[in-house]
C-alpha positions as CSV (number, residue, x, y, z in Angstrom):
1,X,0.0,0.0,0.0
2,X,1.0,3.6,-0.4
3,X,-0.3,6.6,1.3
4,X,-1.5,10.1,0.3
5,X,-2.1,12.9,2.8
6,X,-4.6,15.8,2.6
7,X,-4.2,18.9,4.8
8,X,-6.3,22.1,4.6
9,X,-4.4,23.5,1.6
10,X,-2.3,20.7,0.3
11,X,-2.3,17.2,-1.1
12,X,0.8,15.1,-0.5
13,X,0.7,12.4,-3.2
14,X,3.2,10.1,-4.9
15,X,5.3,11.2,-7.8
16,X,4.5,10.0,-11.3
17,X,6.5,10.4,-14.6
18,X,4.1,13.2,-15.4
19,X,5.7,15.3,-12.7
20,X,9.1,15.5,-14.3
21,X,8.8,18.7,-16.2
22,X,7.1,20.6,-13.3
23,X,9.7,19.5,-10.9
24,X,12.4,20.4,-13.3
25,X,11.0,23.9,-13.5
26,X,11.0,24.2,-9.7
27,X,14.6,23.0,-9.5
28,X,15.6,25.5,-12.3
29,X,15.2,28.5,-10.0
30,X,18.8,29.5,-9.2
31,X,17.8,31.0,-5.8
32,X,17.2,27.4,-4.5
33,X,20.9,26.7,-5.0
34,X,21.7,28.9,-2.0
35,X,19.6,26.8,0.3
36,X,19.7,23.2,-0.9
37,X,22.1,20.9,0.9
38,X,22.0,18.5,-2.0
39,X,24.0,19.4,-5.1
40,X,21.8,20.4,-8.1
41,X,23.4,21.1,-11.5
42,X,23.0,24.5,-13.1
43,X,23.4,22.9,-16.5
44,X,19.8,22.4,-17.9
45,X,20.5,19.1,-19.5
46,X,22.3,17.6,-16.5
47,X,19.5,19.0,-14.3
48,X,16.9,17.3,-16.5
49,X,18.7,14.0,-15.9
50,X,19.0,14.7,-12.2
51,X,15.3,15.4,-12.0
52,X,14.5,12.0,-13.7
53,X,17.0,10.3,-11.3
54,X,15.4,11.9,-8.3
55,X,11.9,10.9,-9.2
56,X,13.1,7.3,-10.0
57,X,14.8,7.1,-6.6
58,X,11.7,8.5,-4.8
59,X,9.4,5.9,-6.5
60,X,11.7,3.0,-5.8
61,X,12.2,4.0,-2.2
62,X,8.5,3.8,-1.6
63,X,8.7,0.1,-2.7
64,X,11.6,-0.7,-0.3
65,X,10.3,1.2,2.8
66,X,7.0,2.2,4.3
67,X,7.9,5.9,4.0
68,X,9.3,8.3,1.4
69,X,9.0,11.7,-0.3
70,X,5.6,13.0,-1.5
71,X,4.9,15.4,-4.3
72,X,3.3,18.5,-2.7
73,X,0.2,19.8,-4.6
74,X,-1.7,23.1,-4.1
75,X,-5.3,21.8,-3.8
76,X,-6.8,25.0,-4.9
77,X,-5.0,25.2,-8.3
78,X,-4.0,21.5,-8.6
79,X,-0.4,22.2,-9.5
80,X,2.8,20.7,-8.2
81,X,4.6,23.1,-5.9
82,X,7.4,21.0,-4.4
83,X,8.1,18.0,-2.3
84,X,8.2,16.9,1.3
85,X,9.0,13.7,3.1
86,X,11.6,11.2,4.3
87,X,14.8,9.7,3.2
88,X,17.9,8.3,4.9
89,X,20.4,10.9,6.0
90,X,23.6,10.6,4.0
91,X,25.7,7.6,5.1
92,X,23.5,6.9,8.1
93,X,20.5,4.9,9.1
94,X,18.8,8.0,10.5
95,X,15.6,9.1,8.8
96,X,15.7,12.7,7.6
97,X,12.7,14.9,6.8
98,X,13.1,17.5,4.0
99,X,10.9,20.0,2.2
100,X,11.2,22.2,-0.8
101,X,8.7,24.5,-2.4
102,X,8.4,26.7,-5.4
103,X,9.5,30.3,-4.5
104,X,6.1,31.8,-5.2
105,X,4.8,29.6,-2.3
106,X,7.4,30.7,0.3
107,X,6.3,32.6,3.4
108,X,2.7,31.2,3.5
109,X,3.3,28.5,6.1
110,X,3.0,25.8,3.6
111,X,6.3,24.1,4.3
112,X,5.3,23.8,8.0
113,X,1.8,22.5,7.0
114,X,3.4,19.8,4.7
115,X,6.1,18.8,7.1
116,X,3.8,18.6,10.1
117,X,1.5,16.3,8.2
118,X,4.5,14.2,7.1
119,X,5.8,13.9,10.7
120,X,2.4,12.8,11.8
121,X,2.5,10.0,9.2
122,X,6.1,9.2,10.1
123,X,5.5,8.7,13.8
124,X,1.9,7.5,13.9
125,X,1.7,5.3,10.8
126,X,5.3,4.4,9.8
127,X,6.2,4.1,13.6
128,X,9.6,5.9,13.2
129,X,11.5,6.2,16.4
130,X,13.4,9.4,15.5
131,X,13.4,11.9,12.7
132,X,16.2,14.4,11.9
133,X,16.5,17.4,9.7
134,X,19.5,19.4,8.4
135,X,19.9,22.8,6.8
136,X,22.6,25.2,6.0
137,X,23.2,27.5,8.9
138,X,22.1,30.7,7.1
139,X,18.8,29.0,5.8
140,X,16.8,30.8,8.5
141,X,13.4,30.0,6.9
142,X,14.1,26.2,7.0
143,X,15.4,26.4,10.6
144,X,12.2,28.2,11.6
145,X,10.1,25.4,10.1
146,X,12.1,22.9,12.1
147,X,11.5,24.9,15.3
148,X,7.8,25.4,14.5
149,X,7.6,21.6,14.2
150,X,9.0,21.3,17.7
151,X,12.3,19.8,16.5
152,X,15.4,20.4,18.7
153,X,18.7,21.7,17.6
154,X,21.4,19.1,18.5
155,X,24.6,20.1,16.9
156,X,26.5,21.5,13.9
157,X,27.4,18.7,11.5
158,X,28.7,18.0,7.9
159,X,26.5,16.3,5.4
160,X,26.1,16.5,1.6
161,X,29.4,18.3,1.3
162,X,28.0,21.2,3.4
163,X,28.3,22.5,7.0
164,X,24.8,22.1,8.4
165,X,22.8,22.5,11.5
166,X,21.2,19.2,12.8
167,X,17.8,19.0,14.4
168,X,15.9,16.0,15.7
169,X,12.6,14.8,17.2
170,X,11.8,11.4,18.9
171,X,8.5,9.6,18.8
172,X,8.0,10.3,22.5
173,X,8.6,14.1,22.0
174,X,6.2,14.0,19.1
175,X,3.5,12.4,21.3
176,X,3.9,15.1,23.9
177,X,3.6,17.9,21.3
178,X,0.6,16.2,19.7
179,X,-1.3,16.6,23.0
180,X,-0.8,20.3,22.6
181,X,-2.4,20.1,19.1
182,X,0.8,21.4,17.3
183,X,0.2,18.8,14.6
184,X,-2.8,19.1,12.2
185,X,-6.0,17.4,13.5
186,X,-7.4,17.8,9.9
187,X,-4.7,15.7,8.3
188,X,-6.3,12.8,6.4
189,X,-4.2,9.8,5.2
190,X,-5.7,7.9,2.3
191,X,-4.5,4.5,1.2
192,X,-4.3,3.4,-2.4
193,X,-2.7,0.6,-4.3
194,X,1.0,0.9,-5.1
195,X,2.0,0.4,-8.7
196,X,5.4,-0.9,-9.4
197,X,7.8,1.9,-10.3
198,X,9.5,1.5,-13.7
199,X,12.8,3.4,-14.3
200,X,12.1,6.6,-16.2
201,X,14.1,7.5,-19.3
202,X,12.8,10.5,-21.1
203,X,14.4,12.8,-23.6
204,X,14.8,16.4,-22.5
205,X,12.3,18.5,-24.5
206,X,14.0,21.7,-23.5
207,X,16.3,23.3,-26.1
């Protein structure tokens, strides 16, 4: 089974091959380079290949594990605006939450809305024991999201070839915060059948 999540303004659903071009356009914004801890190419053809590889990896990870990364969709306009979810922190067995949104959707509380719903899924449905998050030290917006979620700063660290700040939350800490209704009561998790992911290989249509 795979899971989709609805919040007040967002749908968190699974990626499909139809999302490649929209995700490519989101990644094409050079302002994201300043904040992303993962390396993204500025060359448009390499970026196209990276986008395909990222969606392939996301789809395959959902088959291997009971958690992963969702496509984040604006319910009002039904368009892809980014992604949010879980993966393993580089070279560790720790589960990392991450979120990325199109610039026009920054500053609206949507990253917090998506990430809080994802955490609720991670702890209550996937039964994760601990979730971590990392960001570049000067990425104040991302750090604020972590803090709004109730995650705790633990240390400075080095991942993805970057110096980062490292935050974490345990399942017991999540349970305590949930009693204070920090996490969305309106979050709905829908189950649907998982289709086997086939590796994508699409020609870049962008000249």
